[in-house]
PDB file of N, CA, C and O in Angstrom:
ATOM      1  N   MET A   1      76.552 -32.475 -48.311  1.00  0.00           N
ATOM      2  CA  MET A   1      76.968 -32.137 -46.972  1.00  0.00           C
ATOM      3  C   MET A   1      78.398 -32.647 -46.742  1.00  0.00           C
ATOM      4  O   MET A   1      78.721 -33.785 -47.084  1.00  0.00           O
ATOM      5  N   ALA A   2      79.240 -31.802 -46.164  1.00  0.00           N
ATOM      6  CA  ALA A   2      80.639 -32.159 -45.941  1.00  0.00           C
ATOM      7  C   ALA A   2      80.747 -33.183 -44.827  1.00  0.00           C
ATOM      8  O   ALA A   2      79.988 -33.175 -43.858  1.00  0.00           O
ATOM      9  N   GLN A   3      81.712 -34.056 -45.003  1.00  0.00           N
ATOM     10  CA  GLN A   3      81.908 -35.099 -43.996  1.00  0.00           C
ATOM     11  C   GLN A   3      82.599 -34.505 -42.777  1.00  0.00           C
ATOM     12  O   GLN A   3      83.533 -33.714 -42.915  1.00  0.00           O
ATOM     13  N   CYS A   4      82.162 -34.868 -41.630  1.00  0.00           N
ATOM     14  CA  CYS A   4      82.714 -34.364 -40.387  1.00  0.00           C
ATOM     15  C   CYS A   4      84.015 -35.125 -40.091  1.00  0.00           C
ATOM     16  O   CYS A   4      84.043 -36.356 -40.112  1.00  0.00           O
ATOM     17  N   ARG A   5      85.079 -34.381 -39.817  1.00  0.00           N
ATOM     18  CA  ARG A   5      86.364 -35.021 -39.545  1.00  0.00           C
ATOM     19  C   ARG A   5      86.586 -35.069 -38.042  1.00  0.00           C
ATOM     20  O   ARG A   5      86.183 -34.183 -37.289  1.00  0.00           O
ATOM     21  N   LYS A   6      87.207 -36.083 -37.670  1.00  0.00           N
ATOM     22  CA  LYS A   6      87.536 -36.222 -36.255  1.00  0.00           C
ATOM     23  C   LYS A   6      88.874 -35.540 -35.984  1.00  0.00           C
ATOM     24  O   LYS A   6      89.733 -35.452 -36.862  1.00  0.00           O
ATOM     25  N   ARG A   7      89.029 -35.071 -34.778  1.00  0.00           N
ATOM     26  CA  ARG A   7      90.267 -34.405 -34.380  1.00  0.00           C
ATOM     27  C   ARG A   7      91.460 -35.349 -34.510  1.00  0.00           C
ATOM     28  O   ARG A   7      92.533 -34.938 -34.952  1.00  0.00           O
ATOM     29  N   SER A   8      91.279 -36.596 -34.133  1.00  0.00           N
ATOM     30  CA  SER A   8      92.389 -37.558 -34.194  1.00  0.00           C
ATOM     31  C   SER A   8      92.814 -37.815 -35.637  1.00  0.00           C
ATOM     32  O   SER A   8      94.000 -38.012 -35.905  1.00  0.00           O
ATOM     33  N   GLN A   9      91.866 -37.816 -36.563  1.00  0.00           N
ATOM     34  CA  GLN A   9      92.199 -38.028 -37.971  1.00  0.00           C
ATOM     35  C   GLN A   9      92.991 -36.836 -38.519  1.00  0.00           C
ATOM     36  O   GLN A   9      93.971 -37.024 -39.240  1.00  0.00           O
ATOM     37  N   SER A  10      92.577 -35.624 -38.185  1.00  0.00           N
ATOM     38  CA  SER A  10      93.292 -34.426 -38.616  1.00  0.00           C
ATOM     39  C   SER A  10      94.706 -34.398 -38.020  1.00  0.00           C
ATOM     40  O   SER A  10      95.673 -34.046 -38.695  1.00  0.00           O
ATOM     41  N   PHE A  11      94.801 -34.773 -36.760  1.00  0.00           N
ATOM     42  CA  PHE A  11      96.104 -34.801 -36.089  1.00  0.00           C
ATOM     43  C   PHE A  11      97.031 -35.804 -36.771  1.00  0.00           C
ATOM     44  O   PHE A  11      98.203 -35.499 -36.994  1.00  0.00           O
ATOM     45  N   ALA A  12      96.540 -36.970 -37.099  1.00  0.00           N
ATOM     46  CA  ALA A  12      97.361 -38.002 -37.748  1.00  0.00           C
ATOM     47  C   ALA A  12      97.845 -37.542 -39.119  1.00  0.00           C
ATOM     48  O   ALA A  12      98.997 -37.780 -39.482  1.00  0.00           O
ATOM     49  N   GLU A  13      96.977 -36.889 -39.875  1.00  0.00           N
ATOM     50  CA  GLU A  13      97.384 -36.399 -41.191  1.00  0.00           C
ATOM     51  C   GLU A  13      98.413 -35.281 -41.074  1.00  0.00           C
ATOM     52  O   GLU A  13      99.374 -35.233 -41.843  1.00  0.00           O
ATOM     53  N   ALA A  14      98.214 -34.390 -40.119  1.00  0.00           N
ATOM     54  CA  ALA A  14      99.172 -33.304 -39.909  1.00  0.00           C
ATOM     55  C   ALA A  14     100.528 -33.857 -39.467  1.00  0.00           C
ATOM     56  O   ALA A  14     101.570 -33.374 -39.909  1.00  0.00           O
ATOM     57  N   TRP A  15     100.514 -34.852 -38.612  1.00  0.00           N
ATOM     58  CA  TRP A  15     101.756 -35.471 -38.145  1.00  0.00           C
ATOM     59  C   TRP A  15     102.496 -36.157 -39.298  1.00  0.00           C
ATOM     60  O   TRP A  15     103.722 -36.085 -39.383  1.00  0.00           O
ATOM     61  N   ALA A  16     101.762 -36.808 -40.164  1.00  0.00           N
ATOM     62  CA  ALA A  16     102.376 -37.471 -41.322  1.00  0.00           C
ATOM     63  C   ALA A  16     103.018 -36.440 -42.248  1.00  0.00           C
ATOM     64  O   ALA A  16     104.116 -36.668 -42.755  1.00  0.00           O
ATOM     65  N   GLN A  17     102.346 -35.305 -42.477  1.00  0.00           N
ATOM     66  CA  GLN A  17     102.914 -34.243 -43.315  1.00  0.00           C
ATOM     67  C   GLN A  17     104.177 -33.660 -42.673  1.00  0.00           C
ATOM     68  O   GLN A  17     105.152 -33.370 -43.367  1.00  0.00           O
ATOM     69  N   LEU A  18     104.157 -33.493 -41.375  1.00  0.00           N
ATOM     70  CA  LEU A  18     105.322 -32.967 -40.669  1.00  0.00           C
ATOM     71  C   LEU A  18     106.513 -33.916 -40.795  1.00  0.00           C
ATOM     72  O   LEU A  18     107.640 -33.475 -41.020  1.00  0.00           O
ATOM     73  N   GLU A  19     106.264 -35.209 -40.650  1.00  0.00           N
ATOM     74  CA  GLU A  19     107.340 -36.196 -40.800  1.00  0.00           C
ATOM     75  C   GLU A  19     107.931 -36.154 -42.194  1.00  0.00           C
ATOM     76  O   GLU A  19     109.149 -36.246 -42.350  1.00  0.00           O
ATOM     77  N   ILE A  20     107.093 -36.016 -43.213  1.00  0.00           N
ATOM     78  CA  ILE A  20     107.574 -35.952 -44.597  1.00  0.00           C
ATOM     79  C   ILE A  20     108.466 -34.728 -44.792  1.00  0.00           C
ATOM     80  O   ILE A  20     109.530 -34.818 -45.404  1.00  0.00           O
ATOM     81  N   ARG A  21     108.026 -33.583 -44.266  1.00  0.00           N
ATOM     82  CA  ARG A  21     108.817 -32.353 -44.418  1.00  0.00           C
ATOM     83  C   ARG A  21     110.137 -32.432 -43.663  1.00  0.00           C
ATOM     84  O   ARG A  21     111.173 -32.003 -44.171  1.00  0.00           O
ATOM     85  N   LEU A  22     110.103 -32.974 -42.464  1.00  0.00           N
ATOM     86  CA  LEU A  22     111.345 -33.102 -41.682  1.00  0.00           C
ATOM     87  C   LEU A  22     112.327 -34.061 -42.340  1.00  0.00           C
ATOM     88  O   LEU A  22     113.532 -33.810 -42.346  1.00  0.00           O
ATOM     89  N   GLN A  23     111.819 -35.157 -42.892  1.00  0.00           N
ATOM     90  CA  GLN A  23     112.693 -36.108 -43.577  1.00  0.00           C
ATOM     91  C   GLN A  23     113.321 -35.483 -44.816  1.00  0.00           C
ATOM     92  O   GLN A  23     114.495 -35.721 -45.101  1.00  0.00           O
ATOM     93  N   ALA A  24     112.553 -34.689 -45.554  1.00  0.00           N
ATOM     94  CA  ALA A  24     113.087 -34.010 -46.733  1.00  0.00           C
ATOM     95  C   ALA A  24     114.179 -33.023 -46.347  1.00  0.00           C
ATOM     96  O   ALA A  24     115.198 -32.914 -47.031  1.00  0.00           O
ATOM     97  N   GLN A  25     113.962 -32.302 -45.243  1.00  0.00           N
ATOM     98  CA  GLN A  25     114.966 -31.352 -44.775  1.00  0.00           C
ATOM     99  C   GLN A  25     116.233 -32.073 -44.322  1.00  0.00           C
ATOM    100  O   GLN A  25     117.342 -31.626 -44.614  1.00  0.00           O
ATOM    101  N   LEU A  26     116.071 -33.177 -43.618  1.00  0.00           N
ATOM    102  CA  LEU A  26     117.220 -33.962 -43.170  1.00  0.00           C
ATOM    103  C   LEU A  26     117.996 -34.531 -44.355  1.00  0.00           C
ATOM    104  O   LEU A  26     119.227 -34.524 -44.345  1.00  0.00           O
ATOM    105  N   ASP A  27     117.297 -35.022 -45.370  1.00  0.00           N
ATOM    106  CA  ASP A  27     117.952 -35.537 -46.572  1.00  0.00           C
ATOM    107  C   ASP A  27     118.736 -34.441 -47.281  1.00  0.00           C
ATOM    108  O   ASP A  27     119.842 -34.685 -47.764  1.00  0.00           O
ATOM    109  N   ALA A  28     118.180 -33.242 -47.349  1.00  0.00           N
ATOM    110  CA  ALA A  28     118.868 -32.125 -48.007  1.00  0.00           C
ATOM    111  C   ALA A  28     120.147 -31.757 -47.250  1.00  0.00           C
ATOM    112  O   ALA A  28     121.177 -31.492 -47.869  1.00  0.00           O
ATOM    113  N   GLN A  29     120.087 -31.740 -45.920  1.00  0.00           N
ATOM    114  CA  GLN A  29     121.276 -31.424 -45.125  1.00  0.00           C
ATOM    115  C   GLN A  29     122.343 -32.496 -45.283  1.00  0.00           C
ATOM    116  O   GLN A  29     123.527 -32.183 -45.406  1.00  0.00           O
ATOM    117  N   THR A  30     121.933 -33.749 -45.280  1.00  0.00           N
ATOM    118  CA  THR A  30     122.879 -34.860 -45.397  1.00  0.00           C
ATOM    119  C   THR A  30     123.577 -34.839 -46.741  1.00  0.00           C
ATOM    120  O   THR A  30     124.796 -35.000 -46.814  1.00  0.00           O
ATOM    121  N   SER A  31     122.815 -34.641 -47.806  1.00  0.00           N
ATOM    122  CA  SER A  31     123.429 -34.625 -49.133  1.00  0.00           C
ATOM    123  C   SER A  31     124.333 -33.410 -49.295  1.00  0.00           C
ATOM    124  O   SER A  31     125.354 -33.492 -49.977  1.00  0.00           O
ATOM    125  N   GLY A  32     123.975 -32.284 -48.679  1.00  0.00           N
ATOM    126  CA  GLY A  32     124.815 -31.096 -48.749  1.00  0.00           C
ATOM    127  C   GLY A  32     126.128 -31.283 -48.027  1.00  0.00           C
ATOM    128  O   GLY A  32     127.178 -30.892 -48.538  1.00  0.00           O
ATOM    129  N   SER A  33     126.087 -31.877 -46.844  1.00  0.00           N
ATOM    130  CA  SER A  33     127.327 -32.101 -46.099  1.00  0.00           C
ATOM    131  C   SER A  33     128.189 -33.159 -46.774  1.00  0.00           C
ATOM    132  O   SER A  33     129.416 -33.073 -46.732  1.00  0.00           O
ATOM    133  N   ALA A  34     127.568 -34.152 -47.394  1.00  0.00           N
ATOM    134  CA  ALA A  34     128.336 -35.165 -48.124  1.00  0.00           C
ATOM    135  C   ALA A  34     129.018 -34.541 -49.335  1.00  0.00           C
ATOM    136  O   ALA A  34     130.146 -34.908 -49.668  1.00  0.00           O
ATOM    137  N   ARG A  35     128.352 -33.610 -49.991  1.00  0.00           N
ATOM    138  CA  ARG A  35     128.932 -32.945 -51.156  1.00  0.00           C
ATOM    139  C   ARG A  35     130.143 -32.116 -50.743  1.00  0.00           C
ATOM    140  O   ARG A  35     131.161 -32.114 -51.435  1.00  0.00           O
ATOM    141  N   VAL A  36     130.035 -31.414 -49.619  1.00  0.00           N
ATOM    142  CA  VAL A  36     131.144 -30.599 -49.124  1.00  0.00           C
ATOM    143  C   VAL A  36     132.320 -31.491 -48.737  1.00  0.00           C
ATOM    144  O   VAL A  36     133.466 -31.196 -49.077  1.00  0.00           O
ATOM    145  N   LEU A  37     132.036 -32.575 -48.030  1.00  0.00           N
ATOM    146  CA  LEU A  37     133.102 -33.493 -47.624  1.00  0.00           C
ATOM    147  C   LEU A  37     133.798 -34.093 -48.839  1.00  0.00           C
ATOM    148  O   LEU A  37     135.026 -34.188 -48.862  1.00  0.00           O
ATOM    149  N   ARG A  38     133.039 -34.494 -49.838  1.00  0.00           N
ATOM    150  CA  ARG A  38     133.619 -35.081 -51.048  1.00  0.00           C
ATOM    151  C   ARG A  38     134.519 -34.087 -51.762  1.00  0.00           C
ATOM    152  O   ARG A  38     135.589 -34.462 -52.242  1.00  0.00           O
ATOM    153  N   SER A  39     134.108 -32.827 -51.840  1.00  0.00           N
ATOM    154  CA  SER A  39     134.932 -31.827 -52.517  1.00  0.00           C
ATOM    155  C   SER A  39     136.200 -31.534 -51.727  1.00  0.00           C
ATOM    156  O   SER A  39     137.248 -31.264 -52.315  1.00  0.00           O
ATOM    157  N   GLU A  40     136.116 -31.585 -50.382  1.00  0.00           N
ATOM    158  CA  GLU A  40     137.321 -31.384 -49.575  1.00  0.00           C
ATOM    159  C   GLU A  40     138.312 -32.519 -49.749  1.00  0.00           C
ATOM    160  O   GLU A  40     139.521 -32.288 -49.783  1.00  0.00           O
ATOM    161  N   LEU A  41     137.814 -33.744 -49.860  1.00  0.00           N
ATOM    162  CA  LEU A  41     138.697 -34.900 -49.990  1.00  0.00           C
ATOM    163  C   LEU A  41     139.336 -34.989 -51.365  1.00  0.00           C
ATOM    164  O   LEU A  41     140.503 -35.364 -51.483  1.00  0.00           O
ATOM    165  N   THR A  42     138.594 -34.651 -52.395  1.00  0.00           N
ATOM    166  CA  THR A  42     139.128 -34.800 -53.746  1.00  0.00           C
ATOM    167  C   THR A  42     139.914 -33.592 -54.193  1.00  0.00           C
ATOM    168  O   THR A  42     140.809 -33.722 -55.029  1.00  0.00           O
ATOM    169  N   GLY A  43     139.613 -32.425 -53.669  1.00  0.00           N
ATOM    170  CA  GLY A  43     140.302 -31.222 -54.105  1.00  0.00           C
ATOM    171  C   GLY A  43     139.762 -30.758 -55.442  1.00  0.00           C
ATOM    172  O   GLY A  43     138.832 -31.348 -55.993  1.00  0.00           O
ATOM    173  N   SER A  44     140.347 -29.712 -55.945  1.00  0.00           N
ATOM    174  CA  SER A  44     139.849 -29.138 -57.184  1.00  0.00           C
ATOM    175  C   SER A  44     140.584 -29.672 -58.408  1.00  0.00           C
ATOM    176  O   SER A  44     140.120 -29.490 -59.533  1.00  0.00           O
ATOM    177  N   GLY A  45     141.710 -30.321 -58.205  1.00  0.00           N
ATOM    178  CA  GLY A  45     142.492 -30.811 -59.333  1.00  0.00           C
ATOM    179  C   GLY A  45     143.379 -29.740 -59.937  1.00  0.00           C
ATOM    180  O   GLY A  45     143.997 -29.955 -60.979  1.00  0.00           O
ATOM    181  N   MET A  46     143.444 -28.615 -59.304  1.00  0.00           N
ATOM    182  CA  MET A  46     144.243 -27.510 -59.821  1.00  0.00           C
ATOM    183  C   MET A  46     145.692 -27.639 -59.312  1.00  0.00           C
ATOM    184  O   MET A  46     146.014 -28.533 -58.529  1.00  0.00           O
ATOM    185  N   ARG A  47     146.531 -26.743 -59.769  1.00  0.00           N
ATOM    186  CA  ARG A  47     147.947 -26.794 -59.411  1.00  0.00           C
ATOM    187  C   ARG A  47     148.175 -26.620 -57.913  1.00  0.00           C
ATOM    188  O   ARG A  47     149.149 -27.145 -57.373  1.00  0.00           O
ATOM    189  N   ALA A  48     147.303 -25.902 -57.246  1.00  0.00           N
ATOM    190  CA  ALA A  48     147.484 -25.649 -55.817  1.00  0.00           C
ATOM    191  C   ALA A  48     147.305 -26.909 -54.981  1.00  0.00           C
ATOM    192  O   ALA A  48     147.694 -26.922 -53.814  1.00  0.00           O
ATOM    193  N   ASP A  49     146.730 -27.962 -55.539  1.00  0.00           N
ATOM    194  CA  ASP A  49     146.504 -29.201 -54.806  1.00  0.00           C
ATOM    195  C   ASP A  49     147.728 -30.117 -54.812  1.00  0.00           C
ATOM    196  O   ASP A  49     147.680 -31.205 -54.238  1.00  0.00           O
ATOM    197  N   LYS A  50     148.813 -29.700 -55.443  1.00  0.00           N
ATOM    198  CA  LYS A  50     149.988 -30.564 -55.537  1.00  0.00           C
ATOM    199  C   LYS A  50     150.632 -30.771 -54.179  1.00  0.00           C
ATOM    200  O   LYS A  50     150.697 -29.858 -53.356  1.00  0.00           O
ATOM    201  N   ILE A  51     151.107 -31.988 -53.961  1.00  0.00           N
ATOM    202  CA  ILE A  51     151.831 -32.298 -52.734  1.00  0.00           C
ATOM    203  C   ILE A  51     153.327 -32.188 -52.977  1.00  0.00           C
ATOM    204  O   ILE A  51     154.056 -31.607 -52.172  1.00  0.00           O
ATOM    205  N   ARG A  52     153.781 -32.750 -54.091  1.00  0.00           N
ATOM    206  CA  ARG A  52     155.211 -32.713 -54.412  1.00  0.00           C
ATOM    207  C   ARG A  52     155.422 -32.410 -55.890  1.00  0.00           C
ATOM    208  O   ARG A  52     154.588 -32.723 -56.740  1.00  0.00           O
ATOM    209  N   THR A  53     156.552 -31.797 -56.163  1.00  0.00           N
ATOM    210  CA  THR A  53     156.978 -31.562 -57.541  1.00  0.00           C
ATOM    211  C   THR A  53     158.274 -32.328 -57.755  1.00  0.00           C
ATOM    212  O   THR A  53     159.240 -32.155 -57.012  1.00  0.00           O
ATOM    213  N   TYR A  54     158.284 -33.173 -58.774  1.00  0.00           N
ATOM    214  CA  TYR A  54     159.467 -33.953 -59.129  1.00  0.00           C
ATOM    215  C   TYR A  54     160.100 -33.310 -60.361  1.00  0.00           C
ATOM    216  O   TYR A  54     159.474 -33.234 -61.418  1.00  0.00           O
ATOM    217  N   ARG A  55     161.359 -32.842 -60.219  1.00  0.00           N
ATOM    218  CA  ARG A  55     162.089 -32.262 -61.348  1.00  0.00           C
ATOM    219  C   ARG A  55     163.348 -33.088 -61.545  1.00  0.00           C
ATOM    220  O   ARG A  55     164.383 -32.836 -60.927  1.00  0.00           O
ATOM    221  N   PHE A  56     163.237 -34.089 -62.428  1.00  0.00           N
ATOM    222  CA  PHE A  56     164.335 -35.032 -62.614  1.00  0.00           C
ATOM    223  C   PHE A  56     165.518 -34.401 -63.338  1.00  0.00           C
ATOM    224  O   PHE A  56     166.658 -34.798 -63.096  1.00  0.00           O
ATOM    225  N   GLN A  57     165.280 -33.426 -64.225  1.00  0.00           N
ATOM    226  CA  GLN A  57     166.403 -32.806 -64.927  1.00  0.00           C
ATOM    227  C   GLN A  57     167.304 -32.032 -63.965  1.00  0.00           C
ATOM    228  O   GLN A  57     168.493 -31.866 -64.233  1.00  0.00           O
ATOM    229  N   ASP A  58     166.744 -31.555 -62.840  1.00  0.00           N
ATOM    230  CA  ASP A  58     167.545 -30.863 -61.829  1.00  0.00           C
ATOM    231  C   ASP A  58     167.839 -31.749 -60.624  1.00  0.00           C
ATOM    232  O   ASP A  58     168.489 -31.310 -59.676  1.00  0.00           O
ATOM    233  N   ASP A  59     167.361 -33.002 -60.654  1.00  0.00           N
ATOM    234  CA  ASP A  59     167.524 -33.961 -59.561  1.00  0.00           C
ATOM    235  C   ASP A  59     166.973 -33.388 -58.250  1.00  0.00           C
ATOM    236  O   ASP A  59     167.626 -33.457 -57.208  1.00  0.00           O
ATOM    237  N   GLN A  60     165.743 -32.814 -58.319  1.00  0.00           N
ATOM    238  CA  GLN A  60     165.131 -32.214 -57.140  1.00  0.00           C
ATOM    239  C   GLN A  60     163.695 -32.689 -56.974  1.00  0.00           C
ATOM    240  O   GLN A  60     162.973 -32.928 -57.943  1.00  0.00           O
ATOM    241  N   VAL A  61     163.311 -32.814 -55.713  1.00  0.00           N
ATOM    242  CA  VAL A  61     161.917 -33.053 -55.342  1.00  0.00           C
ATOM    243  C   VAL A  61     161.579 -32.021 -54.289  1.00  0.00           C
ATOM    244  O   VAL A  61     162.292 -31.878 -53.297  1.00  0.00           O
ATOM    245  N   LYS A  62     160.481 -31.293 -54.506  1.00  0.00           N
ATOM    246  CA  LYS A  62     160.054 -30.292 -53.532  1.00  0.00           C
ATOM    247  C   LYS A  62     158.734 -30.734 -52.935  1.00  0.00           C
ATOM    248  O   LYS A  62     157.778 -31.025 -53.654  1.00  0.00           O
ATOM    249  N   ASP A  63     158.689 -30.781 -51.594  1.00  0.00           N
ATOM    250  CA  ASP A  63     157.456 -31.084 -50.881  1.00  0.00           C
ATOM    251  C   ASP A  63     156.775 -29.755 -50.582  1.00  0.00           C
ATOM    252  O   ASP A  63     157.347 -28.903 -49.903  1.00  0.00           O
ATOM    253  N   HIS A  64     155.546 -29.572 -51.088  1.00  0.00           N
ATOM    254  CA  HIS A  64     154.862 -28.291 -50.941  1.00  0.00           C
ATOM    255  C   HIS A  64     154.234 -28.112 -49.568  1.00  0.00           C
ATOM    256  O   HIS A  64     153.866 -26.992 -49.215  1.00  0.00           O
ATOM    257  N   ASN A  65     154.100 -29.172 -48.782  1.00  0.00           N
ATOM    258  CA  ASN A  65     153.563 -29.040 -47.424  1.00  0.00           C
ATOM    259  C   ASN A  65     154.625 -28.513 -46.469  1.00  0.00           C
ATOM    260  O   ASN A  65     154.332 -27.681 -45.610  1.00  0.00           O
ATOM    261  N   THR A  66     155.855 -28.995 -46.616  1.00  0.00           N
ATOM    262  CA  THR A  66     156.931 -28.594 -45.706  1.00  0.00           C
ATOM    263  C   THR A  66     157.902 -27.601 -46.339  1.00  0.00           C
ATOM    264  O   THR A  66     158.758 -27.048 -45.648  1.00  0.00           O
ATOM    265  N   ASN A  67     157.778 -27.371 -47.646  1.00  0.00           N
ATOM    266  CA  ASN A  67     158.674 -26.488 -48.409  1.00  0.00           C
ATOM    267  C   ASN A  67     160.129 -26.949 -48.350  1.00  0.00           C
ATOM    268  O   ASN A  67     161.040 -26.123 -48.409  1.00  0.00           O
ATOM    269  N   ARG A  68     160.356 -28.249 -48.235  1.00  0.00           N
ATOM    270  CA  ARG A  68     161.708 -28.790 -48.229  1.00  0.00           C
ATOM    271  C   ARG A  68     162.028 -29.377 -49.591  1.00  0.00           C
ATOM    272  O   ARG A  68     161.142 -29.850 -50.303  1.00  0.00           O
ATOM    273  N   VAL A  69     163.290 -29.342 -49.940  1.00  0.00           N
ATOM    274  CA  VAL A  69     163.768 -29.849 -51.221  1.00  0.00           C
ATOM    275  C   VAL A  69     164.785 -30.951 -50.941  1.00  0.00           C
ATOM    276  O   VAL A  69     165.635 -30.813 -50.062  1.00  0.00           O
ATOM    277  N   ALA A  70     164.691 -32.045 -51.694  1.00  0.00           N
ATOM    278  CA  ALA A  70     165.640 -33.147 -51.553  1.00  0.00           C
ATOM    279  C   ALA A  70     166.029 -33.611 -52.942  1.00  0.00           C
ATOM    280  O   ALA A  70     165.399 -33.243 -53.933  1.00  0.00           O
ATOM    281  N   LYS A  71     167.074 -34.425 -53.003  1.00  0.00           N
ATOM    282  CA  LYS A  71     167.511 -34.964 -54.291  1.00  0.00           C
ATOM    283  C   LYS A  71     166.521 -36.030 -54.756  1.00  0.00           C
ATOM    284  O   LYS A  71     166.103 -36.890 -53.982  1.00  0.00           O
ATOM    285  N   ALA A  72     166.161 -35.955 -56.013  1.00  0.00           N
ATOM    286  CA  ALA A  72     165.188 -36.900 -56.570  1.00  0.00           C
ATOM    287  C   ALA A  72     165.730 -38.318 -56.545  1.00  0.00           C
ATOM    288  O   ALA A  72     164.971 -39.266 -56.338  1.00  0.00           O
ATOM    289  N   SER A  73     167.028 -38.478 -56.753  1.00  0.00           N
ATOM    290  CA  SER A  73     167.610 -39.825 -56.755  1.00  0.00           C
ATOM    291  C   SER A  73     167.477 -40.483 -55.385  1.00  0.00           C
ATOM    292  O   SER A  73     167.287 -41.696 -55.299  1.00  0.00           O
ATOM    293  N   HIS A  74     167.575 -39.698 -54.314  1.00  0.00           N
ATOM    294  CA  HIS A  74     167.421 -40.246 -52.969  1.00  0.00           C
ATOM    295  C   HIS A  74     165.955 -40.582 -52.678  1.00  0.00           C
ATOM    296  O   HIS A  74     165.651 -41.628 -52.105  1.00  0.00           O
ATOM    297  N   VAL A  75     165.060 -39.688 -53.077  1.00  0.00           N
ATOM    298  CA  VAL A  75     163.633 -39.901 -52.818  1.00  0.00           C
ATOM    299  C   VAL A  75     163.134 -41.109 -53.599  1.00  0.00           C
ATOM    300  O   VAL A  75     162.310 -41.872 -53.095  1.00  0.00           O
ATOM    301  N   MET A  76     163.616 -41.291 -54.810  1.00  0.00           N
ATOM    302  CA  MET A  76     163.179 -42.422 -55.626  1.00  0.00           C
ATOM    303  C   MET A  76     163.668 -43.753 -55.053  1.00  0.00           C
ATOM    304  O   MET A  76     163.129 -44.807 -55.393  1.00  0.00           O
ATOM    305  N   ARG A  77     164.673 -43.715 -54.193  1.00  0.00           N
ATOM    306  CA  ARG A  77     165.140 -44.930 -53.507  1.00  0.00           C
ATOM    307  C   ARG A  77     164.384 -45.169 -52.210  1.00  0.00           C
ATOM    308  O   ARG A  77     164.682 -46.116 -51.482  1.00  0.00           O
ATOM    309  N   GLY A  78     163.398 -44.308 -51.914  1.00  0.00           N
ATOM    310  CA  GLY A  78     162.569 -44.531 -50.742  1.00  0.00           C
ATOM    311  C   GLY A  78     162.907 -43.676 -49.533  1.00  0.00           C
ATOM    312  O   GLY A  78     162.383 -43.913 -48.445  1.00  0.00           O
ATOM    313  N   ARG A  79     163.760 -42.703 -49.701  1.00  0.00           N
ATOM    314  CA  ARG A  79     164.166 -41.875 -48.554  1.00  0.00           C
ATOM    315  C   ARG A  79     163.269 -40.630 -48.463  1.00  0.00           C
ATOM    316  O   ARG A  79     163.735 -39.502 -48.622  1.00  0.00           O
ATOM    317  N   PHE A  80     161.965 -40.861 -48.201  1.00  0.00           N
ATOM    318  CA  PHE A  80     161.015 -39.760 -48.098  1.00  0.00           C
ATOM    319  C   PHE A  80     161.208 -38.965 -46.816  1.00  0.00           C
ATOM    320  O   PHE A  80     160.699 -37.850 -46.701  1.00  0.00           O
ATOM    321  N   ASN A  81     161.930 -39.517 -45.855  1.00  0.00           N
ATOM    322  CA  ASN A  81     162.150 -38.799 -44.592  1.00  0.00           C
ATOM    323  C   ASN A  81     162.938 -37.509 -44.809  1.00  0.00           C
ATOM    324  O   ASN A  81     162.950 -36.649 -43.927  1.00  0.00           O
ATOM    325  N   LEU A  82     163.589 -37.354 -45.943  1.00  0.00           N
ATOM    326  CA  LEU A  82     164.305 -36.112 -46.236  1.00  0.00           C
ATOM    327  C   LEU A  82     163.342 -34.959 -46.454  1.00  0.00           C
ATOM    328  O   LEU A  82     163.735 -33.798 -46.345  1.00  0.00           O
ATOM    329  N   LEU A  83     162.092 -35.257 -46.758  1.00  0.00           N
ATOM    330  CA  LEU A  83     161.112 -34.219 -47.061  1.00  0.00           C
ATOM    331  C   LEU A  83     160.257 -33.850 -45.850  1.00  0.00           C
ATOM    332  O   LEU A  83     159.462 -32.914 -45.934  1.00  0.00           O
ATOM    333  N   HIS A  84     160.394 -34.545 -44.746  1.00  0.00           N
ATOM    334  CA  HIS A  84     159.537 -34.276 -43.585  1.00  0.00           C
ATOM    335  C   HIS A  84     160.204 -33.384 -42.595  1.00  0.00           C
ATOM    336  O   HIS A  84     159.617 -33.061 -41.562  1.00  0.00           O
TER     337      HIS A  84
END
């Protein structure tokens, strides 16, 4: 003969299963957003991620954010304001 279950016992088990599923879903969302944030911060490592190009043979530094060019000898002395 099957054991008779109480409504409160069934409710408690269902609530515990719901909490487990919700926690798993929350963990998946958190890890997904952390992965996206990490990739945005680190970049792809490709050429498009460059901030500046230093060409010492031409004595030039090009800032790729502002598209300004300055003399490398000046920038190497700390005059980065030429690139802003």
